[in-house]
N, C-alpha and C positions, 0 to 999 in steps of 0.2 A: 502493498500499499504505501503511495507516495504520498511525503507529508507536505502538506500548503505552505509557502514559501510567505514568511512571514515576514518584514521591514526591520527594519532596526526603528527605533525612537525618534533620532533625527532625521533618519526620513523622512516618518510619517509627519512628522512635524512641520516641515520641509512644504508638504505635498499641498497645505491649503495654507491660504491665509484668515487671518482671524481677526474679525473688526465688531468693535462694539460701538450701536448706539443708545446711547440711553436718549428716552421720551418721559414723560411727563407721568406717565406710570410705567415702569416696567423698559423692557430694551429690547431689544433687535440684537441678535448676534450673527455675523455672517462668516461663513465657512466655506472658502473658495468662491462660489456662482449661487450659491442655497443657502436662507434667509430661517431663523429659526427666531419666533418671537415670546421673549417672557416676559410673565406678569410679576415678576418679583424680580427683583438685581440681585438679591442675596442667591438664589438657587439656579441663577444662570453664572454668578460666578464660582458655584459650588461646582456646575455641570463644567466649565472652562478648567478649574483647577483639576478636577479628576483625566479630563484629559491632557493635559499638561501634564500631572505628575502622575498618572495611575497607568493605567496597561493601553495604554495608544492607543492599540491596531482593535481590543475589541469595545473601547467607545465608541472609535468612527464608525465599530459595524452597525452596534447600535442606533450614532446618530445615522448613518444611511437608509436604516429603515426605515428611518422618522422623514427622512430628506425626500426618499426616493416614494 
């Protein structure tokens, strides 16, 4: 059985630019060309922190499910 290629954390973090746009209520997090709306800024920051410091590969898979 072939193992799935898993890029390194630096490779994964370079793949997509992350931008945060703060609104009157919440914020928009843009990952690459897709955007995720968060009503709570603390929740957004928690998710971004998990993306950067956690298992980036697994978090990207979760985000792709939301974005696709």
